[in-house]
C-alpha positions as CSV (number, residue, x, y, z in Angstrom):
1,X,-2.7,2.7,-33.8
2,X,-3.9,-0.8,-32.5
3,X,-7.3,-0.8,-30.7
4,X,-7.2,-0.3,-27.2
5,X,-3.5,1.3,-27.6
6,X,-2.7,4.8,-27.3
7,X,1.1,6.2,-27.3
8,X,2.2,9.1,-25.6
9,X,5.8,10.2,-24.3
10,X,7.4,7.0,-25.3
11,X,4.6,4.9,-23.5
12,X,2.0,2.8,-24.8
13,X,-1.3,2.8,-23.0
14,X,-4.4,0.8,-22.5
15,X,-7.7,2.9,-23.1
16,X,-10.9,1.6,-22.9
17,X,-14.4,3.3,-22.4
18,X,-16.5,2.5,-19.0
19,X,-19.8,0.9,-20.0
20,X,-22.2,4.1,-19.2
21,X,-24.2,2.0,-16.5
22,X,-21.0,1.6,-14.7
23,X,-19.2,5.3,-14.6
24,X,-20.8,6.1,-11.6
25,X,-20.3,2.8,-9.5
26,X,-16.4,3.1,-10.9
27,X,-16.1,7.0,-10.4
28,X,-14.6,7.6,-13.9
29,X,-15.7,7.3,-17.7
30,X,-12.5,5.7,-18.9
31,X,-9.8,3.3,-18.1
32,X,-6.4,4.5,-19.0
33,X,-3.5,2.4,-18.1
34,X,0.2,2.5,-18.7
35,X,1.8,-1.0,-20.6
36,X,5.2,-0.8,-22.3
37,X,7.4,1.4,-24.0
38,X,7.5,-1.4,-26.8
39,X,4.5,-1.9,-29.2
40,X,4.6,-5.8,-29.1
41,X,5.3,-5.8,-25.3
42,X,2.1,-3.7,-24.9
43,X,-0.3,-5.8,-27.3
44,X,0.5,-8.6,-25.4
45,X,-0.4,-7.3,-21.9
46,X,-3.2,-5.3,-23.5
47,X,-4.8,-8.5,-23.8
48,X,-4.6,-9.3,-20.1
49,X,-6.5,-5.7,-19.3
50,X,-9.2,-6.6,-21.4
51,X,-9.9,-9.6,-19.6
52,X,-9.5,-8.4,-16.1
53,X,-11.4,-5.3,-17.0
54,X,-14.7,-7.6,-18.2
55,X,-14.5,-9.7,-15.5
56,X,-14.4,-6.4,-13.5
57,X,-17.5,-5.3,-15.2
58,X,-19.5,-8.3,-15.0
59,X,-18.6,-8.0,-11.2
60,X,-19.5,-4.4,-10.4
61,X,-22.5,-5.0,-12.7
62,X,-23.6,-7.5,-10.8
63,X,-23.5,-6.1,-7.7
64,X,-23.9,-2.5,-8.3
65,X,-27.5,-3.2,-9.6
66,X,-28.1,-4.7,-5.9
67,X,-26.9,-1.4,-4.3
68,X,-28.5,0.9,-6.8
69,X,-32.2,-0.6,-6.4
70,X,-32.2,1.1,-3.3
71,X,-34.2,4.5,-2.7
72,X,-31.2,7.3,-1.5
73,X,-32.3,10.5,0.7
74,X,-30.0,13.5,0.4
75,X,-29.0,13.5,4.1
76,X,-25.0,13.2,4.5
77,X,-25.1,9.8,7.0
78,X,-27.4,8.1,4.1
79,X,-25.5,9.3,1.4
80,X,-21.8,8.3,3.0
81,X,-23.5,4.8,3.6
82,X,-24.6,3.8,0.1
83,X,-21.2,5.6,-1.2
84,X,-18.9,3.6,0.7
85,X,-21.4,0.3,-0.3
86,X,-20.1,1.1,-3.8
87,X,-16.7,2.0,-3.1
88,X,-15.9,-1.2,-1.5
89,X,-16.5,-3.1,-5.1
90,X,-13.6,-1.1,-6.6
91,X,-10.8,0.0,-3.7
92,X,-8.6,-1.7,-1.1
93,X,-9.8,-2.3,2.5
94,X,-7.2,0.0,3.6
95,X,-8.4,2.6,1.2
96,X,-11.8,2.3,2.3
97,X,-11.1,2.5,6.0
98,X,-9.3,5.7,5.3
99,X,-12.4,7.0,3.2
100,X,-14.4,5.7,6.2
101,X,-12.5,7.7,8.8
102,X,-12.4,11.1,6.7
103,X,-16.1,10.8,6.2
104,X,-16.9,9.8,9.5
105,X,-15.4,12.9,10.9
106,X,-16.9,15.3,8.2
107,X,-20.3,13.7,9.6
108,X,-19.8,14.5,13.4
109,X,-18.6,17.8,12.7
110,X,-21.4,18.6,10.4
111,X,-23.8,17.3,12.4
112,X,-26.1,14.0,11.1
113,X,-28.7,15.4,10.5
114,X,-27.0,18.2,7.9
115,X,-28.5,17.4,4.2
116,X,-26.0,17.3,1.1
117,X,-27.5,20.9,-0.3
118,X,-26.5,22.5,3.0
119,X,-23.1,22.1,2.4
120,X,-21.9,25.0,0.4
121,X,-18.2,26.1,-0.5
122,X,-18.3,28.2,2.7
123,X,-19.1,25.0,4.5
124,X,-15.9,23.6,2.9
125,X,-13.1,26.4,3.1
126,X,-14.4,26.4,7.2
127,X,-13.8,22.3,7.4
128,X,-10.3,22.8,6.0
129,X,-8.9,25.7,7.9
130,X,-10.6,24.7,11.4
131,X,-10.1,20.3,10.9
132,X,-7.5,20.0,8.1
133,X,-5.2,22.3,8.4
134,X,-4.1,22.8,12.0
135,X,-3.5,19.3,12.6
136,X,0.2,18.4,12.5
137,X,0.2,15.9,10.1
138,X,2.1,15.9,6.8
139,X,0.8,17.7,3.8
140,X,0.6,14.5,1.8
141,X,-1.8,13.3,4.8
142,X,-3.8,16.5,4.7
143,X,-4.0,16.5,0.9
144,X,-5.2,12.5,1.0
145,X,-8.2,13.8,3.5
146,X,-9.1,16.2,1.0
147,X,-9.3,14.2,-1.9
148,X,-11.4,11.7,0.2
149,X,-13.6,14.2,0.7
150,X,-13.7,15.4,-2.8
151,X,-13.9,12.1,-3.9
152,X,-17.3,11.6,-1.8
153,X,-19.1,15.0,-3.4
154,X,-18.0,14.5,-6.9
155,X,-19.9,11.0,-6.3
156,X,-22.9,13.1,-5.2
157,X,-22.7,15.8,-7.8
158,X,-22.6,12.3,-10.5
159,X,-25.7,11.1,-8.8
160,X,-27.5,14.2,-9.2
161,X,-27.8,15.4,-5.2
162,X,-25.3,18.6,-6.3
163,X,-25.0,20.4,-9.1
164,X,-21.0,21.6,-7.9
165,X,-18.3,19.7,-5.8
166,X,-17.7,22.4,-3.3
167,X,-14.2,20.9,-2.3
168,X,-12.9,21.0,-5.6
169,X,-10.0,23.4,-6.1
170,X,-9.4,23.7,-2.2
171,X,-5.5,22.4,-2.0
172,X,-4.3,25.7,-1.7
173,X,-5.6,26.3,1.9
174,X,-3.9,23.2,3.0
175,X,-0.5,25.3,3.1
176,X,3.2,24.7,2.0
177,X,4.2,21.3,0.7
178,X,6.8,20.0,3.2
179,X,9.9,19.0,1.6
180,X,10.0,15.0,1.0
181,X,12.3,12.7,2.9
182,X,14.5,11.0,1.0
183,X,14.6,7.7,2.7
184,X,18.0,5.8,2.9
185,X,19.5,2.1,3.7
186,X,21.9,1.9,6.9
187,X,25.5,2.1,6.4
188,X,27.5,-0.2,8.2
189,X,28.3,1.7,11.2
190,X,25.1,2.8,11.6
191,X,23.9,-0.8,11.5
192,X,26.5,-1.7,14.7
193,X,24.9,1.6,16.1
194,X,21.0,0.3,15.9
195,X,21.3,-3.4,16.4
196,X,24.0,-3.0,19.4
197,X,20.9,-1.2,21.0
198,X,17.8,-2.6,20.4
199,X,16.3,-5.0,23.2
200,X,15.4,-8.5,22.6
201,X,11.9,-8.7,20.2
202,X,13.1,-5.7,18.1
203,X,16.8,-7.0,17.7
204,X,15.2,-10.3,16.4
205,X,12.7,-8.5,14.4
206,X,15.3,-6.4,12.8
207,X,18.4,-8.9,12.0
208,X,15.3,-11.0,10.0
209,X,14.3,-8.1,8.2
210,X,17.9,-7.5,7.5
211,X,18.8,-10.8,6.3
212,X,15.7,-11.0,4.3
213,X,14.2,-7.9,3.2
214,X,10.6,-9.2,4.6
215,X,8.4,-6.2,5.4
216,X,7.8,-5.8,9.0
217,X,4.1,-6.8,8.5
218,X,5.1,-9.9,6.7
219,X,7.5,-10.8,9.3
220,X,4.9,-10.3,12.4
221,X,2.4,-12.4,10.4
222,X,4.6,-15.4,9.8
223,X,3.7,-18.4,12.1
224,X,5.3,-21.6,12.8
225,X,4.2,-23.4,9.9
226,X,5.0,-20.4,7.5
227,X,9.1,-21.2,8.3
228,X,10.5,-24.0,6.6
229,X,13.4,-23.6,4.4
230,X,12.5,-20.7,4.0
231,X,9.8,-17.8,5.3
232,X,6.6,-18.5,3.5
233,X,4.8,-15.0,2.6
234,X,1.0,-16.2,2.1
235,X,-0.3,-12.6,1.5
236,X,0.7,-9.0,1.1
237,X,0.3,-5.7,-0.7
238,X,-0.1,-7.5,-4.1
239,X,0.0,-10.6,-5.8
240,X,4.2,-10.4,-6.3
241,X,4.3,-10.3,-2.3
242,X,3.6,-13.9,-2.3
243,X,6.7,-15.7,-2.1
244,X,9.3,-18.3,-0.4
245,X,12.2,-16.0,0.8
246,X,15.1,-18.4,2.0
247,X,16.4,-18.4,5.2
248,X,20.0,-17.1,5.2
249,X,22.5,-18.7,7.3
250,X,23.3,-16.3,9.4
251,X,19.4,-16.7,10.9
252,X,19.5,-20.2,11.2
253,X,19.6,-20.3,15.0
254,X,17.5,-17.3,15.8
255,X,14.9,-18.8,13.7
256,X,15.3,-22.2,15.4
257,X,15.0,-20.4,18.9
258,X,12.4,-18.1,17.8
259,X,10.3,-21.5,16.4
260,X,11.1,-23.9,20.0
261,X,10.2,-21.0,21.8
262,X,7.1,-19.4,20.7
263,X,3.9,-19.3,22.7
264,X,1.2,-18.4,20.2
265,X,2.6,-20.3,17.3
266,X,4.0,-16.8,15.6
267,X,7.6,-16.3,14.9
268,X,7.4,-13.1,16.5
269,X,5.6,-13.6,19.4
270,X,3.6,-12.2,21.8
271,X,2.2,-8.7,19.5
272,X,-1.1,-7.4,19.6
273,X,-2.8,-6.5,16.9
274,X,-3.5,-2.7,16.6
275,X,-4.2,0.4,14.6
276,X,-6.9,1.4,11.9
277,X,-5.6,-1.7,10.1
278,X,-5.3,-4.0,13.2
279,X,-1.8,-4.8,11.9
280,X,0.4,-7.1,14.5
281,X,3.3,-4.9,13.5
282,X,1.6,-1.7,14.6
283,X,2.9,-1.2,18.2
284,X,6.6,-2.9,17.5
285,X,6.8,-0.8,14.7
286,X,6.1,2.6,16.7
287,X,8.6,1.0,19.5
288,X,11.6,0.9,16.9
289,X,10.8,4.4,15.7
290,X,11.3,5.3,19.1
291,X,14.6,3.5,19.6
292,X,15.8,4.7,16.6
293,X,15.1,8.2,17.2
294,X,16.7,8.2,20.7
295,X,20.0,7.1,19.2
296,X,20.1,10.4,17.0
297,X,18.7,8.7,13.6
298,X,16.4,11.2,11.6
299,X,13.4,10.4,9.1
300,X,15.6,9.4,6.7
301,X,16.1,6.3,8.4
302,X,12.8,3.7,9.5
303,X,12.5,0.1,9.9
304,X,11.7,0.0,6.0
305,X,15.2,1.1,5.5
306,X,16.6,-2.5,7.0
307,X,14.8,-3.6,3.5
308,X,16.6,-0.9,1.3
309,X,19.7,-2.0,3.3
310,X,19.2,-5.8,1.8
311,X,18.3,-4.6,-1.7
312,X,21.4,-2.6,-1.5
313,X,23.8,-5.5,-0.3
314,X,22.0,-7.9,-3.2
315,X,22.8,-5.3,-5.5
316,X,26.6,-4.7,-4.8
317,X,27.3,-8.1,-4.6
318,X,26.2,-8.5,-7.8
319,X,22.9,-10.7,-7.9
320,X,20.8,-10.1,-11.1
321,X,17.6,-7.3,-10.8
322,X,15.2,-9.7,-11.7
323,X,16.2,-12.5,-8.7
324,X,16.5,-8.9,-6.0
325,X,12.4,-8.4,-7.5
326,X,11.7,-11.9,-6.8
327,X,13.2,-12.0,-3.3
328,X,11.8,-8.6,-2.4
329,X,8.1,-9.3,-3.8
330,X,8.7,-6.7,-6.4
331,X,7.1,-6.8,-10.2
332,X,9.8,-8.1,-12.5
333,X,11.3,-5.3,-14.4
334,X,11.4,-6.8,-17.7
335,X,7.7,-7.7,-19.5
336,X,9.2,-11.0,-21.0
337,X,10.1,-12.1,-17.7
338,X,6.7,-11.1,-15.7
339,X,5.1,-12.7,-18.3
340,X,6.4,-16.1,-18.7
341,X,9.0,-16.4,-16.4
342,X,8.1,-18.5,-13.1
343,X,11.2,-17.3,-11.0
344,X,14.5,-18.7,-10.1
345,X,14.4,-22.0,-8.1
346,X,14.7,-21.8,-4.6
347,X,18.0,-23.5,-4.5
348,X,18.9,-20.7,-6.6
349,X,17.3,-18.2,-4.7
350,X,19.1,-19.8,-1.5
351,X,23.2,-19.0,-3.5
352,X,22.3,-15.8,-4.2
353,X,20.7,-14.9,-0.9
354,X,24.0,-16.2,0.8
355,X,26.1,-13.8,-1.2
356,X,25.5,-10.8,1.0
357,X,27.2,-10.1,4.5
358,X,27.0,-7.7,7.2
359,X,29.5,-6.4,9.6
360,X,27.1,-5.8,12.7
361,X,28.6,-6.6,15.8
């Protein structure tokens, strides 16, 4: 087998041992990532992953050396502070905010003067029964909460502050898993019902999503200077999200009106950032949810269903999958296209997006 590659269940994986001095910082001793089902493609991809991880190791080693030189105490607040400082080097800002929130709740519940050695299996089980399980949240959210706590205590074990993780194997206390709701696109009849009932800003936001496939936060972040021949997305969930989406002819008048009347420089104006991620879409997203629920829509449909409707319309119009991926900011399915293609020219994208029509009036 080629170096750094293993083959398992019809898939080649990139494998790399984490240097021993970085195991604590990364939280694992081995990197394992799926690459491709074909050896030639996996060989191409592995070099990119190897270079990526070597750069990561250097960056983490430079920063972790500074963190590791600090004197640690075994009280929970101090350990949480150090743990989050290390996590900041390797996880996204959103995941870091989630961990901060869950660990702050643990700290406030147990008390700021509690030592890590005081947290036993009984403490953990009581915390789950009293704090996590009674919440009227989805099983997935409770599971994420438990995972964040367990990750922290695993770090405490690896760092020598505990000899066991009191939150390990506790998922059985979360209750029964809820049935996963399969999200769906809107039908033509449902679009008529939805769009005929939404007030001004919600209608504008929804129509743009329907004819562009943009995510709600991508639309809410658009500034006037970002909207010319297309919607220029300058940041998003990942590198693939950065793109320019042509403006469908059905949106021309609406976009021109919004640009001409904007009082704050945003395409969708007068939105206040809110929520733990400080998103401009936070409040208007909740407002949309309340309206669609009043109209009789279930959890199968949400704002993101407009994006699903856009993708479905492109597929039914015969638009190639690689073009759909480019318009929606997804990774191209073909390894060759992902590695070597810069994507379709803007004029071709404009032609493809004009192939979709919706009967919603």
